[in-house]
N, C-alpha and C positions, 0 to 999 in steps of 0.2 A: 609536493611540499610536505613538511612535517607540521606539527601543530604549533600554534602560538598560545601562550597562556595569558589570560586576562584576569586580574585579581577579582575575586568574588567575595561576598560577605562570609560564607562558611567554607567554600571550596574554590579553587581556581577554576576558571572556565577555559577548557581546552578547545581551541578553535582550529579546524582544518580549512580555514579561509582567512582572508584579510579582515580583521575586525572593522576597519574603516569602510568596508564594502557592505556591511550589514546595516539595514535601515534602523532608525532610532527606536521604533516600536518593538522590533524583534530583540534588539540589544537590551531594552528595558525588561522585556519578558525574561531573558536569560538571567539578568541580575536579580530579578524577583525570585526565580527558582533557586538561585544560589543563596537566598536568605533562609530557606526552609530548615527548620531544626533537624530534620531527618536526612538531609542531603549528604551523600558521601562522595559524589562525583558528578560532573556535568561535562559532556562532550558535544561539540557542535560540528555538524557536517557541512561540506561546502555548498549544499543546496539549501541552506538555512533561509527561512523567511518567516514573517509574522504569521501567527496562527491563532485559532480560537483555543483558549485555555493555556496553551504553552506553545513555544516556538516550534514550527515544523522544521525538521532536520536537527533535532536535539535528542540526546540520550541521557536520561535522568536516572541515576542510581541512588536508591534510598534504602535505609536500614529500618525495617519494621513499619514501613508506610508506603502507600501508593496513592497517587493523585488521579482520580477518574477523568477529570477534565483534560489532563495532560495526555492520557491515552486517546481521548477523543471519542466522537460519537460513531465513527465507523470502525468499531472494534475488529481487529484482525484483517483489516484491509491489506492487500498485498498483490503479488504477481505470480504468474505461472507461465512457463515457456517449455516448448519441446521442439527438438529438431526432427525433421522428417526426411524421408529418403528422396523426396522430390527435389528437383533443381529448378532454377529460374527458367530453363529452357522448356520445362513441362507446363508452364503457365500460359494461358491464352493472352492474346494482346489486349482484349477487352475483359476487364476484371469485374465489371458491374454485375454480371449474372452471379458470379461466385459470392460477391459481397451480399447480394440479395438472399442467397441460400443460407449464408451464415446468420443473417438477421432473422430469417424465418425460424431457424433452429434455436437461437438464443435471444430471449426477450430483452429489449433494451429500454432505457429510461425508467419510467414507473411501471413498465410491463412485467407480467409474470406468466407462468405456464397455466393453461386452463385447468389441468389436473397435475398433481405432483408427479415429478419425473420418477419412474421406476428404475432404481439403480441396477436391478437384475437385467435390464434390457439395454444398458449402456455399454459401449465398446471400451474395454480396458479400464473400467472404473474400479479403483481400489476401495472396495466397499467394507473392508474390515473396520469395525467400529461405527459404521454409519447407523445401524439400528440402535446401538447404545446411545448415540447422540440424542435420539428422539425419546428414549426412555429417561434420559437425564433432564429432558425438557420439563418433566413434571416437578422438578425441584428448583426451577428458576423463579424469579420474583413473580408474585401473584399478579402484579400490575400488567404483565404481558401474556398471561396464560391464555387469554381469549384470542391471541394472535396466532395460535398454532396453525390453523389452516392457511393463513396468508404466508407464514414462514415456510410451510411445506411447498407452496406453489411458487414462492420466490426463490427457492433453492434451484440454482442453475440459471439465474438471471443476472444481467450486467449491472443495472442501476444507472444513476445519473452522474452529472458532474464530470470529473476527469477520468472516470472509468472507461476502459476501452478494450476492444478485441482487435488483434492485428494479425495479418499475414505478412511475414518479413522474409528478406533474403540476406544472408550473411556475405562476407567478402569473398568467400569461396564459391558462392552461387547456390548454397543449400537453402531450402525453404524451411522457415520456422513458424510455429503457431505461438502466439503470445496473448495474454489477457491480464487485466487489472480490475479487481473488484474486492468487495469485502462482505460484511455481515448483513447487508441490506437493512430493511426497516426494523427487523427484530433486534439487531445490534444497536441501532440508533435509539430505540425506545428503552432498552436495558441501560444504555449509557446515560441517557437523560434522567431516568429514574434515580440512578445511584449518584449522579452529580448533584441532584437536588437534595438527596439525603445527606451527602457529605457537607454541603454548605450550611446545614442546620446544626452540625455538631459543635459542641462548646469549644473544643480545642482549636477550632478553625476560625474563631471570631476575630482574632488579632492579626491575621495574616495580611501582608501588604496587598495581596490580590485575592479576592474571594474565589476566583477560578482555580486557585491552587489548593483548595480544600482537600484534605487527605483522609483516608481511612487508616487506622492504626492496628497493628498486629494484635491478635488475641482479643478482638472485640467482635460482637455479633455482626456489626455493620461490615467489617472487613471480610469476615467469612462469607457473608452473603454476596458481597461484590466479587470476591475471588471465584466463587462458584459460577456466577453469571458471566464474568469476564472470560474465564477459560472455556465455558460452554460456547460463548459467541465467537471466540477465536477458532474453535473447532468448526462451528457452522461456516465461518468464512473460508476455512480450508476446503471443506467439502463443497461449498458453493463453487469455488474455482475448479475443483476436480470434476464436478458434474458438467460445468460449461466446457471444460477442455475435452471431455468425452464426447459431448455433442458436436464440438468443433471438429474433432478427429473424424467423427462419423460423416460429416459433410464432406470432408476432404477425401475420405475413402470412397464415398459414393461418386463424387464428381470426377475423381481420377482413378476409376475402377481398373482400367487397363494397366495402370502403373503399379498396381498392388502395393500401395503405400505402406511403409513401416515407420515406426516412431521410436526415437531414443527414449531414455528415461526422462521423465518430467522433472523440471526444476521448479520448486515452489518456495516462496518466502513471504512471511508477513512483513509489513513495515509500519503498522500501528498496533503495538501490542506490548504485553508485559511478560517477562520471563524471570524465573528464579535462577540466579547465577551467583557464583562465588568469586570474589576478588579480594586480594590482600587478606585472606583468612576470614573474610566476612561473607555471610549469606545475605545477598542483596536482592531487592526487587528492581529490575532494570526495565524502565519504560523506554521503548524506542518509538518516538513520535516522528514519523517520517524518516525512518532509518532501518536498515536491514542488519541481521546478524552476519558478521564476517569473520567468524572463528576460522582457525587454520583449516583450509580445505573445504569450507562451506561454499557451496555454489549460490550465487545470488543474481538478481536482475536489477539493473539500473536503467530505467527508461528515460528517453528525452521527450520532446514534444511530439505532436502528431505529424510533423514533417521532417524531423531531424534524425530519427533512429535511436537505437538503444544498445546497451552493452550487457553481455553475460560475463560475470566476474567470478573469481574464486578468492575467498577471504585469506588474509595473511595472518590473522590471529593477533592483532595489535591490541594489547590490554589497555593501553592508554586511552583508546576509544571505546573501551568495554566491548572489544571484539565487534565493532560496528562499522558501517559505511553508509553512504547516502542512499536515499530511496529513489532518486530521480534527479532531473535537472534543477527543479525548484523554480517557483515563480519569481519573476523580477518586478511584476506589477500585479495589482489586484484584478479580479474579474471585472469589476466596475470600470477601472482605469483602462483595461484592455478594450472593453466595448466602446468607450469614448474615443480611444485613439485609432482603432482599426476598423475596417469595413469588410464586408463579405468579399469584395474584390481583392483586398489585401490577403484575406485567408486563401482565396483561390491561387494567388501568386505564390504564397509561401508553402503551399501543399501541392505544387505541380508534380505530376508523376505519381501521386497517391490517389487511389480510388477511395473517396471519403465524402462526407457531407462538406459542403462549401457555402453554407447559408449563414445568415446572421445569428441563428440559434446556437452556433458553436464558436462564434468569434472570440469568446472569452478564453477558448483553448488554443488560440492561434500561436504558432511557434514563437512569434515575436514577444509574447508575454512571458516567456521562459528564459532562464539563464542558458548559457552555452553548455551543452552536455559534455563536449570535449574538454572544456576548461574544468568542469566539475570532476570529471574522471582524472584529469591531470593533478588536481589538488589532493587526491587521496591515493597516490601511488604507494604509500606505506600502509594502506589499509586493504587494498584489493589488487589482484592481478587480472588483467583483461583476458578473457578466454575467447570471446567472439564479439564482433561488431555487427549489428543488424540494422537494416533499413526497411521500413514498412512500405508495402505496395498497396495494401488495403488497410484502412483504419476505420473501425466502427466505434463511434462515440455514443455514450449513454445519453 
């Protein structure tokens, strides 16, 4: 489908989904964003749903302003994927041992490495700029300076919630490695600090929603936030790169006889800010649960833990600010999912996938998410499908 325009206070709301299918709370959030004095455009992806601060699945383009709560607390959260030379025939019938090896290499949940990972010892790690990242840490907000050791040890760890690490097979039988994570606790604390600062600024006191408090260009508060924001986005990128290197090493070790090789990695943020130019204006584009889909850009759009994912290539549709969805999107809250589904339901819906099937991850059950196939179909003018993947191992945070 193409987009549908819904009238907004300052700009039209371009929606790549049926407006009638969007829950009332999310639609109200979109209308609230459209009232901001600095707004220049608002695009809504087919995975749209209610979120903290701003709607998940929205692309907010502003002139001279950025909303830290719209970016969210997991700054730089995103995806990485790589195709391997392995095929489905190379995999053992019982994948539990391989799953355990991956979990031993990559800390999950609140876990972290006992000692910081040494990038010089990682297989295929793109370390250019990694040292600079830690030199720049000296210039982030004083409120998080004492977290340096924890941030170092969490580098290369998965985190909690909907973060995951998967072994997948595409429709041609090739094996892929894929993971989803962000900037861990350090990004969360930086975000929380700046959101609190923004709420206290005088120009934000009359906003319809205090979660939409912004920083304005050419102010000390904006410069401080931009510094920390872009640092956290880089941290998230390297966090995924470290994990992917650890993941690759497990695969190389476990399939030593196959002499596994890897294609070029695909990596994309889906909670972040970028400086981009549209209609002759330099804008700050916040993708809250959306990926960049400029012409030729490779991206990853995951489904739930039992339904599979898509590798896509952007078509460069400027009406969406060169964006596409970041996943299937939830159709019910975590609380609602826990009330409706049981561990038995989870086991039924994840048949054939080596994964946790206990009550602790019921909130991530496939039934709590929208149809990934429908979400892909709704953005045919935004992305081209390159590959469809189906997970056979899924490790949840």
